N, CA, C and O of each residue as an XYZ file, in Angstrom:
552
protein
N      41.229    111.623    -86.162
C      42.672    111.740    -86.301
C      43.286    110.388    -85.931
O      42.976    109.802    -84.894
N      44.143    109.929    -86.792
C      44.848    108.669    -86.519
C      45.926    108.901    -85.464
O      46.211    110.030    -85.066
N      46.504    107.802    -85.036
C      47.625    107.894    -84.122
C      48.894    108.263    -84.870
O      48.968    108.151    -86.094
N      49.876    108.699    -84.125
C      51.168    109.070    -84.691
C      52.105    107.872    -84.673
O      52.307    107.265    -83.621
N      52.683    107.518    -85.827
C      53.650    106.418    -85.847
C      54.879    106.790    -85.020
O      55.348    107.927    -85.048
N      55.381    105.809    -84.290
C      56.556    106.033    -83.450
C      57.625    105.020    -83.840
O      57.338    103.844    -84.062
N      58.847    105.495    -83.918
C      59.985    104.615    -84.181
C      60.598    104.225    -82.850
O      60.917    105.085    -82.028
N      60.761    102.929    -82.639
C      61.385    102.412    -81.425
C      62.661    101.687    -81.824
O      62.658    100.845    -82.721
N      63.751    102.025    -81.146
C      65.003    101.315    -81.432
C      65.837    101.233    -80.168
O      65.804    102.112    -79.308
N      66.579    100.150    -80.089
C      67.459     99.921    -78.945
C      68.579    100.960    -78.973
O      69.197    101.196    -80.012
N      68.829    101.572    -77.820
C      69.882    102.580    -77.692
C      70.591    102.313    -76.359
O      70.222    102.867    -75.324
N      71.584    101.478    -76.406
C      72.262    101.089    -75.165
C      71.337    100.239    -74.325
O      70.830     99.215    -74.783
N      71.115    100.671    -73.073
C      70.232     99.934    -72.167
C      68.764    100.307    -72.351
O      67.889     99.709    -71.724
N      68.493    101.270    -73.186
C      67.139    101.815    -73.295
C      66.534    101.581    -74.679
O      67.221    101.205    -75.629
N      65.226    101.816    -74.756
C      64.501    101.830    -76.022
C      64.200    103.298    -76.313
O      63.492    103.957    -75.553
N      64.741    103.799    -77.416
C      64.542    105.188    -77.831
C      63.264    105.282    -78.655
O      63.031    104.459    -79.541
N      62.437    106.281    -78.365
C      61.187    106.508    -79.100
C      61.254    107.874    -79.768
O      61.466    108.888    -79.103
N      61.071    107.896    -81.087
C      61.040    109.137    -81.849
C      59.841    109.120    -82.784
O      59.329    108.059    -83.141
N      59.405    110.302    -83.171
C      58.249    110.443    -84.052
C      58.677    111.109    -85.348
O      59.156    112.242    -85.320
N      58.518    110.433    -86.494
C      58.910    111.042    -87.758
C      58.112    112.301    -88.086
O      58.619    113.191    -88.768
N      56.867    112.386    -87.608
C      56.026    113.544    -87.919
C      56.201    114.698    -86.942
O      55.873    115.839    -87.267
N      56.711    114.415    -85.756
C      56.868    115.431    -84.703
C      58.285    115.306    -84.137
O      58.481    114.704    -83.082
N      59.272    115.875    -84.838
C      60.668    115.702    -84.428
C      60.998    116.101    -82.990
O      61.876    115.479    -82.392
N      60.331    117.122    -82.394
C      60.697    117.454    -81.010
C      60.353    116.362    -79.987
O      60.872    116.377    -78.871
N      59.489    115.423    -80.358
C      59.055    114.386    -79.416
C      60.050    113.230    -79.417
O      60.041    112.381    -80.308
N      60.897    113.218    -78.413
C      61.909    112.173    -78.263
C      61.914    111.753    -76.794
O      61.890    112.597    -75.898
N      61.946    110.457    -76.562
C      62.001    109.961    -75.192
C      62.575    108.550    -75.198
O      62.979    108.035    -76.241
N      62.606    107.944    -74.039
C      63.118    106.583    -73.948
C      62.486    105.873    -72.770
O      61.882    106.498    -71.898
N      62.633    104.560    -72.757
C      62.152    103.744    -71.662
C      63.055    102.538    -71.508
O      63.852    102.228    -72.393
N      62.926    101.860    -70.380
C      63.789    100.708    -70.150
C      63.335     99.486    -70.950
O      64.111     98.561    -71.188
N      62.069     99.500    -71.358
C      61.558     98.430    -72.213
C      60.518     99.022    -73.158
O      60.212    100.212    -73.078
N      59.978     98.206    -74.044
C      59.026     98.684    -75.053
C      57.800     99.334    -74.399
O      57.379    100.414    -74.814
N      57.229     98.686    -73.385
C      56.025     99.210    -72.732
C      56.280    100.587    -72.120
O      55.472    101.504    -72.275
N      57.411    100.722    -71.424
C      57.721    102.014    -70.815
C      58.024    103.053    -71.886
O      57.616    104.207    -71.755
N      58.725    102.666    -72.935
C      59.040    103.602    -74.026
C      57.761    104.123    -74.668
O      57.666    105.309    -74.982
N      56.779    103.250    -74.866
C      55.508    103.684    -75.461
C      54.728    104.592    -74.517
O      54.112    105.560    -74.962
N      54.746    104.294    -73.234
C      54.068    105.153    -72.259
C      54.724    106.534    -72.220
O      54.037    107.555    -72.195
N      56.039    106.554    -72.216
C      56.764    107.826    -72.220
C      56.555    108.556    -73.544
O      56.524    109.787    -73.574
N      56.413    107.813    -74.631
C      56.227    108.413    -75.956
C      54.924    109.190    -76.014
O      54.875    110.268    -76.606
N      53.868    108.661    -75.411
C      52.584    109.382    -75.393
C      52.744    110.724    -74.688
O      52.268    111.751    -75.172
N      53.410    110.704    -73.553
C      53.632    111.943    -72.800
C      54.503    112.914    -73.607
O      54.201    114.105    -73.679
N      55.573    112.410    -74.206
C      56.465    113.262    -74.998
C      55.743    113.864    -76.201
O      55.965    115.024    -76.548
N      54.884    113.076    -76.830
C      54.140    113.571    -77.998
C      53.221    114.721    -77.601
O      53.202    115.763    -78.256
N      52.464    114.529    -76.530
C      51.534    115.581    -76.112
C      52.279    116.824    -75.623
O      51.839    117.945    -75.878
N      53.389    116.641    -74.933
C      54.178    117.792    -74.497
C      54.761    118.536    -75.699
O      54.811    119.766    -75.703
N      55.198    117.798    -76.709
C      55.784    118.421    -77.892
C      54.761    119.208    -78.697
O      55.115    120.160    -79.394
N      53.503    118.819    -78.605
C      52.459    119.585    -79.287
C      52.451    121.033    -78.778
O      52.116    121.960    -79.515
N      52.822    121.203    -77.526
C      52.855    122.545    -76.934
C      53.774    123.499    -77.672
O      53.493    124.697    -77.723
N      54.862    123.007    -78.244
C      55.768    123.877    -79.006
C      55.050    124.491    -80.199
O      55.228    125.671    -80.500
N      54.243    123.693    -80.872
C      53.499    124.194    -82.027
C      52.438    125.205    -81.585
O      52.240    126.233    -82.233
N      51.764    124.902    -80.486
C      50.731    125.798    -79.990
C      51.325    127.129    -79.533
O      50.783    128.191    -79.839
N      52.436    127.072    -78.802
C      53.066    128.303    -78.320
C      53.508    129.203    -79.470
O      53.393    130.426    -79.390
N      54.013    128.592    -80.532
C      54.488    129.356    -81.692
C      53.388    129.630    -82.707
O      53.630    130.280    -83.724
N      52.177    129.139    -82.439
C      51.053    129.274    -83.381
C      51.449    128.775    -84.773
O      51.242    129.445    -85.785
N      52.031    127.564    -84.780
C      52.409    126.892    -86.041
C      51.505    125.676    -86.216
O      51.071    125.081    -85.229
N      51.222    125.308    -87.443
C      50.396    124.111    -87.649
C      51.075    122.867    -87.088
O      52.279    122.665    -87.248
N      50.284    122.057    -86.437
C      50.781    120.789    -85.904
C      50.782    119.780    -87.054
O      49.763    119.618    -87.727
N      51.895    119.106    -87.289
C      51.916    118.104    -88.356
C      50.896    116.995    -88.080
O      50.757    116.525    -86.950
N      50.202    116.597    -89.115
C      49.253    115.502    -88.977
C      50.015    114.182    -89.080
O      51.085    114.123    -89.685
N      49.461    113.132    -88.489
C      50.168    111.854    -88.507
C      50.205    111.228    -89.902
O      49.230    111.275    -90.653
N      51.338    110.654    -90.218
C      51.476    109.919    -91.469
C      50.946    108.500    -91.262
O      50.665    108.082    -90.139
N      50.821    107.787    -92.349
C      50.363    106.405    -92.258
C      51.500    105.553    -91.698
O      52.624    105.607    -92.197
N      51.205    104.764    -90.657
C      52.270    103.923    -90.092
C      52.679    102.819    -91.065
O      51.876    102.328    -91.858
N      53.943    102.450    -90.976
C      54.436    101.321    -91.765
C      53.936    100.033    -91.127
O      53.556    100.013    -89.956
N      53.942     98.989    -91.887
C      53.472     97.705    -91.390
C      54.245     97.332    -90.117
O      55.476     97.308    -90.106
N      53.498     97.043    -89.052
C      54.097     96.628    -87.789
C      54.611     97.775    -86.925
O      55.071     97.543    -85.807
N      54.541     99.010    -87.426
C      55.047    100.151    -86.660
C      54.074    100.504    -85.534
O      52.859    100.514    -85.734
N      54.611    100.789    -84.369
C      53.786    101.190    -83.230
C      53.175    102.562    -83.501
O      53.728    103.375    -84.241
N      52.026    102.794    -82.886
C      51.295    104.045    -83.046
C      50.932    104.557    -81.658
O      50.562    103.783    -80.776
N      51.043    105.878    -81.475
C      50.662    106.512    -80.214
C      49.501    107.459    -80.492
O      49.593    108.343    -81.344
N      48.417    107.260    -79.767
C      47.223    108.082    -79.928
C      47.279    109.287    -78.982
O      47.736    109.175    -77.845
N      46.813    110.424    -79.466
C      46.636    111.588    -78.605
C      45.351    111.411    -77.807
O      44.450    110.690    -78.234
N      45.261    112.057    -76.664
C      43.999    112.046    -75.936
C      42.968    112.779    -76.802
O      43.345    113.632    -77.605
N      41.683    112.464    -76.657
C      40.675    113.125    -77.493
C      40.687    114.650    -77.378
O      40.506    115.343    -78.379
N      40.897    115.177    -76.177
C      40.880    116.637    -76.041
C      42.075    117.278    -76.733
O      41.929    118.334    -77.348
N      43.249    116.667    -76.650
C      44.423    117.209    -77.336
C      44.236    117.097    -78.851
O      44.549    118.034    -79.586
N      43.730    115.962    -79.314
C      43.498    115.798    -80.751
C      42.521    116.846    -81.266
O      42.730    117.409    -82.341
N      41.461    117.115    -80.516
C      40.474    118.119    -80.931
C      41.101    119.511    -80.963
O      40.823    120.295    -81.871
N      41.942    119.823    -79.978
C      42.596    121.132    -79.968
C      43.574    121.276    -81.130
O      43.722    122.364    -81.687
N      44.242    120.185    -81.497
C      45.138    120.215    -82.660
C      44.336    120.552    -83.910
O      44.743    121.396    -84.708
N      43.199    119.893    -84.075
C      42.362    120.157    -85.243
C      41.888    121.611    -85.263
O      41.865    122.251    -86.315
N      41.510    122.125    -84.090
C      41.057    123.519    -84.008
C      42.180    124.484    -84.360
O      41.992    125.380    -85.183
N      43.338    124.311    -83.750
C      44.459    125.209    -84.046
C      44.809    125.163    -85.531
O      44.969    126.205    -86.165
N      44.927    123.963    -86.083
C      45.295    123.850    -87.492
C      44.274    124.514    -88.398
O      44.644    125.137    -89.393
N      43.001    124.390    -88.070
C      41.965    125.010    -88.911
C      41.997    126.534    -88.775
O      41.818    127.246    -89.764
N      42.221    127.031    -87.575
C      42.345    128.482    -87.393
C      43.507    129.019    -88.222
O      43.379    130.045    -88.891
N      44.629    128.328    -88.176
C      45.805    128.772    -88.933
C      45.565    128.652    -90.440
O      45.952    129.535    -91.205
N      44.924    127.559    -90.862
C      44.659    127.363    -92.295
C      43.773    128.476    -92.843
O      43.990    128.971    -93.950
N      42.771    128.863    -92.051
C      41.841    129.906    -92.487
C      42.313    131.315    -92.125
O      41.659    132.304    -92.458
N      43.459    131.393    -91.437
C      43.991    132.675    -90.977
C      42.982    133.431    -90.092
O      42.784    134.638    -90.228
N      42.362    132.679    -89.193
C      41.406    133.240    -88.240
C      42.121    133.463    -86.919
O      42.603    132.516    -86.297
N      42.187    134.702    -86.501
C      42.823    135.028    -85.224
C      41.876    134.698    -84.063
O      40.663    134.620    -84.253
N      42.431    134.507    -82.869
C      41.558    134.219    -81.718
C      40.448    135.256    -81.535
O      39.315    134.890    -81.222
N      40.749    136.517    -81.722
C      39.724    137.563    -81.558
C      38.619    137.404    -82.591
O      37.450    137.645    -82.290
N      38.979    136.996    -83.813
C      37.972    136.794    -84.860
C      37.062    135.616    -84.522
O      35.846    135.696    -84.700
N      37.649    134.528    -84.037
C      36.850    133.370    -83.652
C      35.976    133.709    -82.448
O      34.840    133.245    -82.353
N      36.499    134.512    -81.534
C      35.716    134.944    -80.366
C      34.471    135.701    -80.820
O      33.385    135.495    -80.278
N      34.625    136.564    -81.799
C      33.472    137.323    -82.317
C      32.443    136.377    -82.929
O      31.242    136.545    -82.719
N      32.908    135.391    -83.680
C      31.991    134.430    -84.306
C      31.204    133.646    -83.266
O      30.043    133.300    -83.482
N      31.848    133.369    -82.135
C      31.206    132.584    -81.077
C      30.503    133.451    -80.037
O      29.825    132.930    -79.151
N      30.659    134.758    -80.138
C      30.058    135.647    -79.152
C      30.677    135.490    -77.784
O      29.976    135.486    -76.772
N      31.994    135.361    -77.753
C      32.701    135.167    -76.492
C      33.940    136.059    -76.463
O      34.081    136.975    -77.273
N      34.818    135.782    -75.532
C      36.013    136.601    -75.379
C      37.230    135.943    -76.018
O      37.265    134.732    -76.240
N      38.221    136.772    -76.305
C      39.488    136.251    -76.826
C      40.134    135.325    -75.799
O      40.785    134.348    -76.169
N      39.962    135.623    -74.524
C      40.541    134.802    -73.464
C      39.996    133.379    -73.513
O      40.738    132.423    -73.289
N      38.704    133.232    -73.804
C      38.152    131.880    -73.894
C      38.757    131.128    -75.077
O      39.048    129.936    -74.970
N      38.944    131.809    -76.191
C      39.555    131.159    -77.353
C      41.001    130.794    -77.035
O      41.476    129.736    -77.446
N      41.699    131.649    -76.314
C      43.070    131.316    -75.907
C      43.085    130.066    -75.028
O      44.016    129.264    -75.110
N      42.067    129.896    -74.192
C      41.983    128.675    -73.372
C      41.678    127.459    -74.247
O      42.180    126.364    -73.991
N      40.854    127.652    -75.279
C      40.538    126.546    -76.188
C      41.777    126.055    -76.924
O      41.870    124.885    -77.295
N      42.720    126.953    -77.130
C      43.947    126.590    -77.852
C      45.148    126.498    -76.913
O      46.289    126.715    -77.320
N      44.874    126.176    -75.668
C      45.933    125.986    -74.680
C      45.863    124.540    -74.205
O      44.869    124.121    -73.611
N      46.910    123.789    -74.465
C      46.899    122.370    -74.112
C      46.878    122.133    -72.609
O      46.468    121.062    -72.162
N      47.307    123.098    -71.834
C      47.354    122.926    -70.381
C      46.016    123.251    -69.721
O      45.833    123.005    -68.529
N      45.094    123.797    -70.486
C      43.796    124.186    -69.934
C      42.750    123.130    -70.277
O      42.574    122.768    -71.441
N      42.064    122.645    -69.255
C      40.995    121.668    -69.491
C      39.835    122.361    -70.199
O      39.395    123.436    -69.791
N      39.353    121.736    -71.254
C      38.293    122.314    -72.062
C      37.262    121.246    -72.370
O      37.608    120.104    -72.674
N      35.991    121.623    -72.291
C      34.941    120.694    -72.678
C      34.998    120.502    -74.184
O      35.098    121.466    -74.943
N      34.933    119.261    -74.602
C      35.044    118.956    -76.021
C      33.882    119.567    -76.804
O      34.023    119.855    -77.993
N      32.733    119.768    -76.149
C      31.599    120.401    -76.821
C      31.946    121.824    -77.266
O      31.509    122.278    -78.324
N      32.723    122.506    -76.460
C      33.100    123.891    -76.805
C      34.076    123.896    -77.982
O      34.010    124.780    -78.837
N      34.973    122.922    -78.032
C      35.884    122.815    -79.171
C      35.079    122.535    -80.433
O      35.376    123.082    -81.495
N      34.053    121.679    -80.319
C      33.180    121.397    -81.454
C      32.478    122.669    -81.920
O      32.375    122.908    -83.124
N      31.997    123.483    -80.995
C      31.352    124.747    -81.366
C      32.318    125.650    -82.121
O      31.945    126.274    -83.115
N      33.549    125.717    -81.652
C      34.550    126.558    -82.316
C      34.836    126.035    -83.726
O      34.950    126.820    -84.668
N      34.952    124.725    -83.870
C      35.174    124.154    -85.203
C      33.988    124.426    -86.122
O      34.175    124.704    -87.307
N      32.776    124.350    -85.590
C      31.584    124.645    -86.401
C      31.587    126.101    -86.858
O      31.163    126.413    -87.971
N      32.069    126.987    -85.990
C      32.161    128.406    -86.370
C      33.159    128.607    -87.510
O      33.128    129.622    -88.205
N      34.042    127.627    -87.691
C      35.011    127.655    -88.794
C      34.524    126.823    -89.987
O      35.257    126.625    -90.956
N      33.284    126.342    -89.904
C      32.726    125.559    -90.998
C      33.119    124.101    -90.981
O      32.989    123.414    -91.995
N      33.597    123.613    -89.850
C      34.028    122.218    -89.712
C      33.195    121.544    -88.640
O      32.501    122.200    -87.863
N      33.277    120.208    -88.611
C      32.587    119.431    -87.575
C      33.575    118.467    -86.959
O      34.473    117.962    -87.634
N      33.409    118.218    -85.692
C      34.255    117.265    -84.980
C      33.523    115.927    -84.950
O      32.387    115.833    -84.486
N      34.201    114.888    -85.456
C      33.637    113.544    -85.450
C      34.468    112.655    -84.551
O      35.698    112.674    -84.592
N      33.780    111.880    -83.744
C      34.435    110.875    -82.919
C      34.056    109.515    -83.486
O      32.940    109.327    -83.970
N      34.966    108.587    -83.426
C      34.731    107.268    -83.982
C      35.151    106.221    -82.976
O      36.286    106.224    -82.498
N      34.249    105.338    -82.659
C      34.588    104.222    -81.772
C      34.926    103.021    -82.645
O      34.061    102.437    -83.298
N      36.186    102.676    -82.638
C      36.624    101.571    -83.505
C      36.625    100.268    -82.754
O      36.964     99.229    -83.320
C-alpha cells in the first residue's frame, strides 16, 4: 500500500494538513514537520471511522509531483487491506472466523485498530480470503 497524499497549506499561523482520499483526516501544525507528524496521527485515527462503520477505507491516490505523502504503520495498513477485502467479498467476521477455525471475537480484534495484532495473523486471515500480504522494503 502506498502512502496517502497530504495537502499542506498555510492557514494563519499554522500549516493545515488535509487528505484528499480521507476527508475526515484534518489537522495542523506550527510548521511543516509538525503538520506532517500530526497528519500521520490524524490519518490513522480517521481510519477508525471507516472501521467502526464497516465501510471500505479509501485507497491512496497517486500523489502529485512534489506532494507530501504520509505512510500508515504496517499493522494499520494490513488491517485496512483485511477490512476492505472482507467487505469486497461480503465476508462477515463470523464467516471468516469459521474459515480460520477461531472465534468471531478474534476476527473483531483483527479488524480493530486499537487492538495490537500480530501481522502473521492478519496474513492468515487474508489468505483465508484468497489474498496474500506482501511487504516491500524500498
